N, C-alpha and C positions, 0 to 999 in steps of 0.2 A: 641064303637058303631060298629056294624057289617058292613063289607064292602058290598056295594050294587053293583049288577051286572046287566047290561043291555045287553041282548042277541039279536043280529040281525043276521038273517040267510038270506043272499042274499036280504037284505031289499031294496037296491037301484037299483037292476039289470034291472027293467023294466022302469026306469025313463029316460026322455030326459036329455041332458047335463045341461040345465038351472035349471030344477027342482032338479036334482041331486046335483048341487052346493048349492042350497038353503037348501036342506035337510042336507047336510054336515055341513053347518053353524048352523042349528038348533040342530043337534046332538052334536056338540062341545059345544054349549051354555048350553044345558041340562046337559051334562057331567060335566061341570064346576059348574053349579048351584047346582046340586044334589050330587056332590062329589062321583061319581060312576065310577066303572070300566066298560068298554065296551068290549064285545067279539063280533067281527064282522066276520062272515063267508062270504067269497067272492071268486069268481073265477077271479075277476077283479084286476090284479096286480097293475094297476095304482091307483085304489081306495085304495088298501092296503097301497101303498107308501104314498098317500096323507093323510090318516087318522091314521095310526098305529104308535105306539111307538115300537112295536115288531111284526114281521111277523113270524109265524110258518108255514112252508111249509109241506103239507101232500102229500104222495104218493098214488098210486092206491090201488087196492083191495088186501088184506084187508088194510084199512087205516093205514098208518104208518107215523110217524113223520120223515121227511127227514132232516130238518134243522131249525134253528132259526136265524133271522136277527134282530138286534137292530137298530133302527133309532134314532139317537141322535140329529138331527136337530129339533128345536122346530117347532111345527105345524104352528105357526104364521109366520115363516120364509120360509115356503115351497110354493114358488110361482110356477106357471105352468112350468117355465123353469127348476126349480130344480126337480119338480115331473117328467117331461119328461126325464130328464137326468138320474135321479136315477132309473126310471123304465127301461130305456134302458140298464143301467149297470146291473141291476138284471137279465135281460133277457139273459145276457152272462154267468150267473152262472150255473154250471152243475146241481145243485139241482133244479133250476127253469126250466131249459130245460127238465129235467126228469119229473117233476111234470106236466108240460104243454105239454109234448110230442113234444117239439120243436127240430128242427135239431141242432146239435152241432155247436157252433160258429167256424168260420174258420178264 
């Protein structure tokens, strides 16, 4: 059977925090029910940390792939404390700082 792919491009960017959380739950349920892969394009690092198994970081013009980060913690085990801590750790990484034009960590 061919692999199904569901593409989301900034799908949750205009939602408030409550609706966003509900949509995340619906996305996960649909992914599991349909056995499909999801490609999520987002500028929201916390969203990526919460939803992704793998984060691919892109740089500016022209778009280049800077790095890849695997997240091995099961999504069901990613509570808000874990998501906040992991996002904070990612923000210290040079590739993330470069991609988001953040100042270097001191």
